[in-house]
C-alpha positions as CSV (number, residue, x, y, z in Angstrom):
1,X,10.9,176.6,-120.9
2,X,11.3,173.0,-121.8
3,X,9.0,171.4,-124.3
4,X,8.3,167.7,-123.5
5,X,6.8,165.5,-126.3
6,X,4.7,162.6,-125.1
7,X,3.4,159.5,-126.9
8,X,0.8,157.9,-124.7
9,X,0.3,154.3,-125.9
10,X,-2.7,152.8,-124.1
11,X,-1.9,149.5,-122.3
12,X,1.8,150.0,-123.1
13,X,3.0,153.2,-121.4
14,X,4.2,156.7,-122.1
15,X,7.2,157.6,-124.2
16,X,8.4,161.0,-123.2
17,X,11.0,163.0,-125.2
18,X,12.8,165.6,-123.1
19,X,15.4,168.1,-124.2
20,X,18.0,165.8,-122.8
21,X,16.6,162.6,-124.4
22,X,14.0,159.9,-124.2
23,X,12.4,158.1,-121.1
24,X,9.8,155.4,-121.0
25,X,7.2,155.4,-118.2
26,X,5.0,152.4,-117.4
27,X,1.9,154.4,-116.8
28,X,0.5,157.9,-116.3
29,X,1.0,157.9,-112.6
30,X,4.7,157.2,-113.0
31,X,5.0,160.0,-115.5
32,X,3.2,162.5,-113.3
33,X,5.3,161.5,-110.2
34,X,8.5,162.1,-112.3
35,X,7.3,165.5,-113.5
36,X,6.3,166.5,-110.0
37,X,9.8,165.8,-108.7
38,X,11.9,167.0,-111.7
39,X,9.7,169.9,-112.9
40,X,8.2,171.0,-109.6
41,X,8.8,174.7,-110.0
42,X,9.7,174.9,-113.6
43,X,7.4,175.9,-116.4
44,X,7.1,173.4,-119.3
45,X,4.9,172.6,-122.2
46,X,3.5,169.2,-123.0
47,X,3.0,168.3,-126.7
48,X,1.1,165.1,-127.5
49,X,2.6,163.2,-130.4
50,X,-0.2,162.2,-132.8
51,X,-0.4,160.7,-136.3
52,X,-1.1,164.2,-137.5
53,X,2.0,165.9,-136.1
54,X,4.5,163.0,-136.1
55,X,6.1,163.8,-139.5
56,X,6.5,167.5,-138.6
57,X,8.1,166.6,-135.2
58,X,10.4,164.1,-137.0
59,X,11.4,166.8,-139.4
60,X,12.0,169.2,-136.5
61,X,14.4,166.7,-135.0
62,X,12.5,165.9,-131.9
63,X,13.5,162.3,-132.0
64,X,17.1,163.0,-133.1
65,X,18.7,162.5,-129.6
66,X,17.4,158.9,-129.3
């Protein structure tokens, strides 16, 4: 199961961190359309990046592939 980390920046867009790397989406609709196509039948977990978990995710290496 893929874990996908997302940083939803209001009025900016969505930064999504996939196991293969980073992708920026202009809005929620664009992100949802991408997920519907590429993860249609796959199980995945979305993790929202917050101020509270950012350091932990950084330490885990979530942003390393960027």
